[in-house]
PAZAPA-4460 file (N, C-alpha, C; in steps of 0.05 Angstrom, whole numbers, plus 32768, in hexadecimal, padded with zeros to 4 digits):
% residues 119
    n_x    n_y    n_z   ca_x   ca_y   ca_z    c_x    c_y    c_z   seq   type   mol
   84ED   8737   8704   84FD   8743   8719   84DA   872F   8734     1      M     A
   84E3   8728   8743   84CC   871E   8761   84C8   8743   876D     2      L     A
   84CD   8749   8768   84C0   8768   877F   84DB   8764   878B     3      G     A
   84D1   877F   87A0   84E8   878F   87A9   84E8   8779   87CC     4      D     A
   8501   8776   87CA   8503   8760   87D9   84F8   8765   8808     5      P     A
   8506   8780   87FF   84F0   879C   881F   84D3   879A   8823     6      R     A
   84CE   87A1   880B   84B0   87A7   8813   84AC   8782   8819     7      E     A
   84AB   876F   8803   84A9   8752   8812   84AD   874A   8826     8      K     A
   84B6   8750   882D   84C1   874E   884F   84B9   875B   8854     9      A     A
   84A8   877A   885A   84A6   8784   886D   8485   8780   886E    10      L     A
   8477   8778   884E   845D   876F   8851   845B   8757   886B    11      K     A
   846B   873B   885F   8465   871F   8876   8468   8729   8890    12      K     A
   847A   8735   889C   8482   8742   88B4   8468   8756   88BF    13      L     A
   8457   8763   88AD   844E   877C   88B4   8434   8762   88B8    14      R     A
   8426   8754   88AC   8410   873E   88A1   8416   872D   88C1    15      K     A
   8429   872A   88C9   8435   8718   88D3   8436   8718   88F9    16      E     A
   8438   8736   8900   842D   8747   8916   8423   874B   891E    17      L     A
   8411   8759   890A   83FA   8760   890B   83E0   874F   8905    18      R     A
   83E1   8732   8909   83CE   8720   8902   83C3   871C   892A    19      S     A
   83D5   871B   893C   83CA   871B   8958   83C9   872C   895D    20      G     A
   83C8   8743   8951   83D6   8762   8960   83AF   8771   8960    21      L     A
   83A9   8768   8948   8385   876B   8944   8378   875C   894B    22      Y     A
   837C   8745   895B   836A   872F   8965   836E   8747   8981    23      S     A
   8388   8747   8990   837D   8756   89AA   8378   8778   89A9    24      Y     A
   837D   877C   898A   8372   8793   898E   8357   8799   8987    25      L     A
   8348   8782   897A   832E   877C   8985   831B   8770   899F    26      V     A
   831F   8769   89A4   831F   8768   89BD   831C   8778   89D3    27      L     A
   833E   8786   89CB   8342   87A2   89E8   831E   87B0   89D3    28      S     A
   831B   87B7   89BF   8309   87D4   89B8   82EB   87C6   89C4    29      I     A
   82E2   87AC   89BA   82D1   87A0   89CB   82C4   87A8   89F3    30      L     A
   82D9   8796   89EF   82DF   8799   8A19   82DB   87BD   8A15    31      E     A
   82E2   87CB   8A11   82DC   87E8   8A10   82C7   87EC   8A04    32      K     A
   82C1   87F4   89F1   82A4   87F6   89E7   828F   87F2   89ED    33      E     A
   828E   87D6   89EC   8270   87BE   89F7   8269   87BC   89CE    34      G     A
   8259   87B8   89D7   8241   87A2   89B5   8250   87B5   899F    35      E     A
   8259   87AB   8988   8269   87B7   8974   826A   87A6   8958    36      L     A
   8256   87B2   8940   8260   87A3   8929   8272   87AE   891A    37      H     A
   8281   879D   8908   828E   879B   8901   82A2   87A9   88EA    38      G     A
   828A   87BE   88E4   829E   87E0   88D9   82AB   87F3   88F8    39      Y     A
   8294   87EF   890A   829A   87FD   8922   82AD   8801   8926    40      A     A
   82BC   87E3   892A   82D1   87CE   892E   82E9   87DB   891C    41      I     A
   82DB   87E0   8902   82F5   87DE   88F6   830B   8800   88F7    42      R     A
   82E7   8819   88FB   82DB   8834   88FE   82EB   883A   8911    43      K     A
   82ED   8829   8923   82FF   8828   8948   8327   881F   8941    44      K     A
   8320   8817   893A   8345   8817   8934   834D   8827   8919    45      L     A
   833B   8836   8902   8349   8843   88FB   834E   8866   890E    46      N     A
   833E   8868   891B   833B   887B   8928   835B   8881   893A    47      E     A
   8352   8868   894B   8370   885E   895C   837E   8861   8958    48      L     A
   838D   884B   893A   83A4   884F   8933   83B3   8860   8915    49      S     A
   8398   8877   8912   839D   8891   88FE   83A5   887F   88E7    50      N     A
   838B   8871   88E2   8386   8861   88C0   83B6   8845   88BE    51      G     A
   83B7   8847   88D0   83C9   8831   88D9   83C8   8817   88DE    52      R     A
   83C1   8808   88EB   83B3   87FA   88F4   8395   87F3   88E6    53      L     A
   838E   87E3   88D6   8379   87E3   88CF   836B   87CE   88B7    54      V     A
   836B   87B8   88D0   8366   879C   88B5   8353   87AB   889D    55      P     A
   8356   878E   8882   833A   8791   8877   832C   8792   8881    56      S     A
   8315   879D   8875   82F8   8784   8879   82FC   8768   8875    57      E     A
   82F8   8760   8867   82FD   8736   8864   8318   873B   887F    58      G     A
   8329   8746   8882   833B   873E   8899   832C   8742   88AD    59      A     A
   831D   8756   88B9   830F   8755   88CC   82F5   873E   88D9    60      L     A
   82F3   873D   88C8   82D5   8725   88CD   82EB   8715   88CE    61      Y     A
   8302   86FF   88B9   830B   86E8   88C4   831B   86E8   88E9    62      D     A
   8320   870C   88ED   8325   870A   890C   8315   8702   8919    63      I     A
   82FA   870D   8918   82DE   870E   892F   82D6   86EE   8928    64      L     A
   82D8   86EB   8912   82C6   86CB   8912   82D5   86B5   8920    65      K     A
   82F1   86BF   891A   830B   86A9   892D   8301   86B3   8946    66      G     A
   82FF   86C3   8949   82F6   86CB   896B   82EA   86CB   897E    67      L     A
   82C3   86BE   8966   82B2   86B1   8970   82BD   8699   8979    68      K     A
   82BE   8689   8963   82CC   866D   8961   82DD   8659   8979    69      K     A
   82EB   866D   8985   82FE   866B   8997   82E7   8686   89A8    70      L     A
   82D4   8684   89AC   82BD   868A   89CE   82C3   86A6   89D3    71      G     A
   82DB   86B2   89CC   82E1   86C6   89CA   82D6   86EA   89D4    72      L     A
   82C1   86EB   89B8   82A5   86EA   89AB   828B   86E8   89A7    73      V     A
   8274   86F1   89A5   825A   86EB   89A6   8251   8708   8992    74      E     A
   8241   86EE   898A   823E   8707   8962   821F   8707   896E    75      D     A
   8206   871C   8968   81F1   8723   895B   81E3   8731   8947    76      E     A
   81D8   8727   8942   81C7   8742   8927   81B9   874B   8939    77      W     A
   81B8   8776   8929   81AA   877D   892F   81A4   8794   8927    78      A     A
   818D   87A1   891D   8188   87B6   890C   819D   87D0   8914    79      E     A
   81AD   87D3   8906   81AC   87F5   8905   81B2   880B   88E7    80      A     A
   81A7   8817   88F5   81A1   8830   88D3   818B   881B   88C7    81      G     A
   817A   8811   88C8   816E   8802   88BF   8170   87E0   88A6    82      G     A
   8193   87E3   88B5   8196   87D3   88B2   81A9   87B3   88BB    83      R     A
   81A7   87A7   88BC   81A7   878D   88CF   81CD   8793   88C5    84      P     A
   81D1   8789   88E5   81F1   878A   88E7   81EC   8771   88FC    85      R     A
   8211   876B   88FE   8210   875B   890A   8229   876A   8922    86      K     A
   8219   8764   893C   8229   8775   8958   8240   8756   8968    87      Y     A
   8258   8762   8971   8262   8750   8977   8273   8757   898D    88      Y     A
   8271   8746   89A6   8269   8755   89C7   8283   873C   89C4    89      C     A
   829E   8743   89E7   82AB   8739   89F9   8288   8720   8A0A    90      L     A
   82A5   8708   89F9   8298   86F2   8A1D   829E   86EF   8A33    91      T     A
   8298   86E7   8A42   82B4   86E4   8A56   82C5   86DE   8A53    92      E     A
   82C5   86BF   8A4C   82E8   86C0   8A49   82EA   86CC   8A38    93      L     A
   82EE   86DA   8A1C   82F9   8700   8A10   830A   86FB   8A2A    94      G     A
   82EA   870E   8A36   8303   871B   8A53   8319   8710   8A5A    95      R     A
   8323   86FB   8A6A   832A   86EC   8A67   8341   86E9   8A62    96      E     A
   8340   86E5   8A46   835C   86DB   8A43   836A   86F6   8A2C    97      V     A
   8352   8706   8A2C   835F   872F   8A1C   836D   873C   8A3B    98      L     A
   8366   872F   8A5B   8378   8737   8A68   8391   872E   8A6F    99      E     A
   8395   8708   8A65   83AA   86FE   8A62   83C3   8711   8A55   100      E     A
   83B8   8718   8A31   83BD   871A   8A19   83C6   873C   8A1C   101      L     A
   83B9   8745   8A2D   83C0   8760   8A31   83EA   8766   8A44   102      G     A
   83DA   8746   8A5B   83F4   8750   8A6E   8414   8740   8A52   103      D     A
   840A   8733   8A43   8420   872E   8A33   8428   873E   8A1D   104      E     A
   841D   8751   8A15   841B   876D   8A04   8433   8774   8A1C   105      I     A
   8427   8780   8A1E   843B   879B   8A38   844E   8783   8A40   106      R     A
   844C   877A   8A50   8476   8761   8A4A   8479   876C   8A2B   107      E     A
   8476   8769   8A1A   8476   876F   89F7   848E   8783   89F7   108      I     A
   846F   878D   89F6   8470   87B5   89F3   8499   87BB   8A06   109      V     A
   8496   87AD   8A22   84AC   87B3   8A3A   84C2   87AB   8A2B   110      L     A
   84C3   8793   8A2A   84E0   8785   8A0E   84E2   8793   8A01   111      V     A
   84CF   8799   89EC   84D2   87A8   89D6   84E6   87BD   89DF   112      I     A
   84D4   87D5   89E7   84E5   87F1   89FA   84FF   87E6   8A04   113      E     A
   8506   87C8   8A15   8526   87CE   8A1B   8536   87C8   89FD   114      K     A
   852D   87B3   89F2   8544   87B0   89D8   853A   87CE   89CB   115      V     A
   8534   87DB   89C2   8539   87EC   89B9   8542   8813   89C0   116      N     A
   8548   8810   89E0   8551   881A   89ED   8538   883D   89F5   117      G     A
   8529   8821   8A00   850C   883A   8A10   8508   884A   89F5   118      G     A
   8509   8840   89E4   8505   8861   89CB   84FF   887E   89C3   119      W     A
***
């Protein structure tokens, strides 16, 4: 048997749903918190979601790398607690894109609420 079809479907759809959401959340956290290193971003996501929306460490760094490639974040090495860490911050382009994504997220939430009868 190739596994539970329900679990397979959930895994695939959760991955698709979360991939863009994580980028939006990372940008939002950097906007509100300022410069943060990857571990601090993950910790904040963990706090905000009660551990339910936290990408793996590798996935988070892939997200940050992708955001940097798009020019939405910048990174800089600095020492923290005696260790060098890479800190990330939002660029001006990142702020502009985040604002437009925020509008889109609000639209999506409104449609979801309408579809689900206000939850």
